[in-house]
ZAMARGU-4260 file (C-alpha; in steps of 0.2 Angstrom, whole numbers, plus 5000, padded with zeros to 4 digits):
<rodrens>
0) 4957/5039/5102 | 4972/5042/5085 | 4972/5026/5074 | 4991/5022/5069 | 4997/5012/5055
5) 5001/4998/5071 | 4982/4998/5072 | 4977/4998/5052 | 4989/4981/5053 | 4980/4973/5067
10) 4963/4974/5061 | 4970/4971/5043 | 4983/4958/5046 | 5000/4959/5039 | 4999/4951/5023
15) 5009/4958/5010 | 5013/4951/4990 | 5028/4954/4982 | 5038/4951/4966 | 5056/4952/4960
20) 5063/4963/4951 | 5069/4951/4938 | 5054/4941/4937 | 5043/4943/4922 | 5029/4956/4920
25) 5014/4945/4914 | 5018/4933/4931 | 5016/4949/4941 | 5000/4953/4933 | 4993/4935/4937
30) 4999/4935/4954 | 4992/4952/4956 | 4975/4945/4948 | 4976/4927/4959 | 4979/4939/4975
35) 4966/4953/4970 | 4976/4965/4975 | 4982/4981/4963 | 5000/4982/4967 | 5015/4973/4973
40) 5031/4977/4983 | 5046/4972/4969 | 5062/4966/4979 | 5080/4959/4979 | 5085/4950/4989
45) 5073/4953/5004 | 5076/4971/5000 | 5061/4982/4996 | 5067/4992/4978 | 5050/4997/4972
50) 5031/4993/4968 | 5024/4988/4954 | 5005/4992/4950 | 4991/4991/4940 | 4993/5009/4934
55) 5013/5005/4932 | 5007/4991/4919 | 4992/5003/4910 | 5006/5018/4907 | 5022/5010/4904
60) 5020/4991/4894 | 5014/4996/4878 | 5022/5015/4878 | 5038/5009/4881 | 5033/4995/4867
65) 5039/4980/4878 | 5029/4964/4881 | 5022/4958/4896 | 5027/4938/4894 | 5047/4946/4890
70) 5049/4963/4899 | 5054/4961/4917 | 5046/4969/4932 | 5060/4980/4934 | 5057/4992/4919
75) 5042/4998/4924 | 5041/4997/4941 | 5041/5014/4953 | 5059/5014/4960 | 5051/5030/4973
80) 5044/5019/4985 | 5031/5030/4997 | 5032/5021/5014 | 5025/5022/5031 | 5031/5018/5050
85) 5020/5010/5063 | 5016/5024/5074 | 5014/5036/5059 | 4995/5042/5060 | 4982/5036/5047
90) 4981/5055/5045 | 4998/5059/5042 | 4998/5043/5031 | 4984/5049/5021 | 4993/5066/5019
95) 5009/5057/5010 | 4999/5048/5001 | 4987/5064/4995 | 5004/5074/4991 | 5016/5058/4983
100) 5000/5053/4974 | 5004/5037/4978 | 4990/5021/4981 | 5000/5009/4992 | 5012/5012/5007
105) 5023/4997/5013 | 5025/4997/5031 | 5042/4996/5036 | 5051/4996/5055 | 5067/4998/5054
110) 5072/4990/5032 | 5062/4977/5038 | 5045/4976/5028 | 5030/4972/5039 | 5015/4975/5030
115) 5005/4986/5018 | 4990/4997/5018 | 4983/5006/5004 | 4972/5022/5003 | 4956/5011/5005
120) 4962/5004/5021 | 4967/5021/5028 | 4949/5030/5022 | 4939/5015/5031 | 4952/5017/5047
125) 4946/5036/5046 | 4930/5033/5045 | 4928/5021/5060 | 4939/5033/5071 | 4927/5047/5065
130) 4912/5037/5069 | 4918/5030/5087 | 4925/5050/5091 | 4905/5054/5087 | 4898/5039/5096
135) 4907/5047/5111 | 4902/5064/5109 | 4882/5057/5108 | 4885/5047/5122 | 4890/5062/5130
140) 4878/5076/5126 | 4865/5061/5130 | 4873/5058/5149 | 4871/5078/5152
</rodrens>
């Protein structure tokens, strides 16, 4: 039973949080704190154009001499977005996250965002899949 991103979203749900590129960084930080998330998708007229993570904030605001209440999200967001498709396996997504060193993958269906998976979501799904396989093998051994 190979789990796909579609399976993860079925369990987790497809709720996502996003912010417009011209919003202030401080507003984005308030939203992340309120929703207890570590990243937001950055949108421009309904189109995904970047990601903003706590890491972006920690590494770019002070280093660029910016101020959270005055800087726009687009000034510190990560523009190169790694993403997943519904049919991709959990293992494929974990490989992307490892190779590209990202922690969140927006899930796209065509060009529409339908969800977001984090490294934690993928690890949880991977462990559940392995526990299922172990259980099946134990039942096979006991029956044999």
